C-alpha positions in Angstrom: 7.7 -92.2 -80.8 6.0 -90.0 -83.3 4.0 -92.7 -84.8 0.8 -94.1 -83.9 0.6 -98.1 -81.6 -1.1 -100.5 -83.9 -4.8 -100.5 -83.6 -6.7 -102.1 -81.3 -3.5 -102.1 -78.6 -4.1 -99.9 -75.7 -0.4 -98.8 -74.2 0.2 -98.2 -70.5 3.8 -96.9 -69.5 4.6 -97.4 -66.1 8.0 -95.6 -64.8 8.4 -98.6 -62.8 7.0 -101.7 -62.4 7.3 -104.9 -60.0 5.8 -107.0 -63.0 4.1 -105.9 -65.9 2.7 -109.5 -66.3 1.4 -108.9 -62.9 0.2 -106.0 -64.3 -1.6 -107.8 -67.4 -2.8 -110.3 -65.2 -4.6 -108.0 -62.7 -6.2 -106.6 -65.5 -7.4 -109.7 -67.5 -9.2 -110.8 -64.4 -11.0 -107.1 -64.1 -11.9 -108.1 -67.7 -9.6 -105.9 -69.3 -9.9 -105.9 -73.1 -7.9 -108.2 -75.8 -4.5 -105.7 -76.9 -4.1 -104.0 -73.5 -0.3 -103.6 -73.6 1.9 -102.4 -70.2 5.6 -101.8 -70.4 8.5 -100.0 -68.6 11.9 -100.0 -68.6 12.8 -100.3 -65.2 11.3 -103.8 -63.9 12.0 -104.7 -60.2 10.4 -108.2 -59.6 10.2 -109.5 -63.4 10.2 -112.9 -63.7 11.3 -115.6 -66.8 10.4 -119.6 -67.8 10.6 -121.6 -64.8 9.9 -119.2 -62.0 13.2 -117.5 -62.3 14.3 -114.1 -62.2 14.2 -111.7 -65.4 16.2 -108.4 -64.2 15.0 -105.7 -66.3 17.7 -102.6 -65.4 16.4 -99.3 -66.5 17.4 -98.9 -70.4 16.0 -102.3 -70.9 12.6 -103.3 -71.8 9.5 -105.1 -70.3 6.1 -105.5 -72.1 3.0 -108.0 -71.4 0.1 -107.8 -74.0 -3.1 -109.5 -72.8 -4.6 -111.2 -75.6 -8.3 -113.1 -75.5 -7.9 -115.6 -78.4 -10.6 -118.3 -78.8 -8.7 -121.7 -79.1 -8.7 -125.0 -77.7 -6.3 -124.4 -74.4 -3.5 -127.2 -75.9 -2.5 -124.1 -78.2 -1.5 -121.6 -75.9 1.9 -122.5 -75.6 2.5 -122.0 -79.6 2.1 -117.8 -78.3 5.6 -118.2 -76.9 7.0 -119.3 -80.6 4.6 -117.0 -82.2 5.8 -114.1 -79.9 9.7 -114.7 -80.9 9.2 -115.0 -84.7 7.7 -111.6 -84.6 10.5 -110.2 -82.3 12.9 -111.6 -84.8 10.9 -109.9 -87.2 11.3 -106.9 -85.4 14.7 -106.9 -84.8 15.8 -107.2 -88.3 13.1 -104.9 -89.6 14.8 -102.3 -87.7 18.0 -102.7 -89.2 19.5 -105.9 -87.7 21.0 -108.0 -90.1 19.0 -111.2 -90.7 21.7 -113.5 -90.2 22.7 -112.5 -87.0 19.2 -113.3 -85.0 17.9 -116.7 -84.4 15.9 -118.6 -82.4 16.4 -121.4 -79.7 13.6 -123.3 -78.9 11.1 -122.5 -77.1 11.2 -119.0 -76.0 14.4 -117.3 -77.0 15.6 -114.6 -78.9 19.3 -114.6 -79.7 21.5 -112.3 -81.3 25.0 -113.4 -82.2 24.7 -116.1 -80.3 23.6 -114.4 -77.3 20.3 -114.4 -75.6 18.9 -110.9 -76.1 15.2 -111.6 -75.5 13.4 -114.1 -73.6 9.5 -114.8 -73.5 7.2 -115.3 -70.8 3.3 -116.5 -71.4 0.7 -116.9 -68.7 -3.1 -117.7 -69.1 -6.0 -119.1 -67.5 -8.5 -121.6 -69.2 -12.1 -121.3 -69.7 -13.3 -125.1 -69.6 -11.3 -126.4 -72.3 -10.6 -123.4 -74.1 -8.4 -120.1 -73.3 -10.1 -117.0 -71.0 -7.1 -115.2 -71.4 -3.3 -115.1 -72.0 -0.5 -112.6 -71.0 2.2 -112.7 -73.3 5.3 -111.1 -71.6 8.4 -110.4 -73.5 11.8 -108.6 -72.1 14.2 -107.3 -74.2 17.9 -106.5 -73.5 18.6 -103.0 -75.1 21.3 -101.3 -72.8 22.2 -103.7 -70.2 22.0 -107.3 -70.2 23.3 -109.9 -66.8 27.0 -110.8 -66.6 26.4 -114.6 -65.3 23.6 -116.5 -66.5 22.4 -120.1 -67.7 22.9 -119.1 -71.0 25.4 -116.8 -72.9 23.5 -113.3 -73.1 23.6 -109.9 -74.6 22.3 -106.6 -75.1 21.3 -104.5 -78.7 24.1 -101.9 -78.0 26.5 -104.2 -77.6 25.6 -105.4 -80.5 26.2 -102.2 -82.3 22.6 -101.3 -82.5 21.7 -98.1 -81.1 18.0 -97.5 -80.4 15.3 -96.4 -77.9 13.2 -98.5 -75.9 10.3 -97.3 -77.7 11.3 -98.0 -80.9 11.7 -101.2 -79.9 8.5 -101.7 -78.5 6.8 -99.9 -81.6 8.4 -102.0 -83.9 7.6 -105.3 -81.6 4.1 -104.2 -81.1 3.7 -104.1 -85.3 5.0 -107.4 -85.8 3.3 -108.8 -83.0 -0.2 -107.9 -84.5 1.0 -109.0 -87.7 2.3 -112.6 -86.6 -0.5 -112.9 -84.0 -3.0 -112.2 -87.0 -1.7 -114.8 -89.6 -1.4 -117.5 -86.7 -5.3 -117.0 -85.7 -6.0 -116.9 -89.9 -3.6 -119.5 -91.3 -2.9 -121.7 -88.4 0.4 -122.9 -87.1 1.8 -123.8 -90.1 2.7 -120.3 -91.2 4.1 -119.8 -87.9 6.3 -123.5 -87.6 7.6 -122.4 -91.6 8.6 -118.7 -90.5 10.5 -120.2 -87.1 12.4 -123.0 -88.4 13.4 -120.5 -91.0 15.2 -118.6 -88.3 16.1 -121.2 -85.7 19.7 -121.7 -84.6 19.0 -125.4 -84.3 20.2 -127.7 -87.1 19.3 -131.0 -87.9 21.2 -133.8 -86.2 22.6 -131.2 -83.6 23.5 -132.8 -80.5 21.2 -131.1 -77.8 21.4 -130.7 -73.9 17.6 -130.9 -72.7 16.6 -130.3 -68.8 13.3 -131.8 -68.7 12.1 -132.4 -64.5 15.1 -131.6 -63.5 17.2 -134.2 -65.6 19.6 -133.5 -68.4 19.0 -135.4 -71.4 20.8 -135.7 -74.5 19.4 -135.9 -78.1 19.7 -135.0 -81.4 17.7 -132.1 -83.3 15.2 -133.2 -85.6 12.3 -130.7 -86.3 9.6 -128.6 -85.0 6.7 -130.3 -84.8 3.3 -128.9 -86.6 2.2 -128.3 -83.1 5.3 -126.5 -81.7 6.8 -128.8 -80.1 10.5 -130.1 -80.0 11.4 -133.3 -82.1 14.1 -135.1 -80.8 15.9 -138.0 -81.5 17.4 -140.2 -78.5 20.2 -142.3 -78.7 17.9 -145.8 -79.2 17.2 -143.5 -82.4 13.1 -143.0 -80.8 11.8 -139.9 -81.7 10.0 -137.8 -79.0 8.3 -134.9 -78.8 9.2 -132.2 -76.4 6.6 -130.1 -75.2 8.2 -128.4 -72.6 11.9 -128.2 -71.4 14.9 -126.1 -71.8 17.9 -126.2 -74.2 21.6 -125.5 -73.3 24.7 -124.6 -75.3 26.5 -125.6 -72.1 24.8 -128.5 -69.6 27.8 -127.9 -67.3 26.3 -124.4 -66.2 25.0 -124.1 -62.6 21.7 -124.5 -62.4 20.9 -121.4 -59.9 21.9 -118.8 -62.5 19.3 -116.5 -63.7 18.0 -115.9 -66.7 
């Protein structure tokens, strides 16, 4: 990769690492700067949402970005949606046809209907505000797990051959663009971009896992705050702020991301 990283990003590569999120969190606690980036093509103890394992065999990408945004803590979950929009934009910028790249609430990027990336945002509050956020992203570049909660794929299987460094560079460039838009214009610009790319169709029946219980509801829209707005069997609209959307509710819950 000959092109420079985006301004303000200090990128550190590890041949192998346990968890890039843990590296970034350690840096945050040691007063590391906004824009510190830790990445590896081989992560050995990575994790996804809800504490599940995220496998990163050699040839895939695991990257975590330390950010110190000045915002109320209630806005922190929006960072996952910002990141999903940025990664989708990066993949399309590399040549993937836009119609093949879709977003699934709250933090999955999909190619041809299969998960190619997951996002894990962790952070620490300072009073009612954010002290720091760590935005972790895993991208299946050459490999993907065979048995997962959601159908998975990788970029090579999708017919898109590229280097990890190219994916990382495109992603960081898009991340800076969309993060800056979020900070300047509030969440509305992200809501519009996410809605344009989501796989969810208004009226679509969703299976949602919340608190260990599967519920069925119809997708309505993404709220101005980033919550999933659904309609229950009783016709009442509800905003879901955390949970998981399933394509197939019969999949066993112990499978990995």
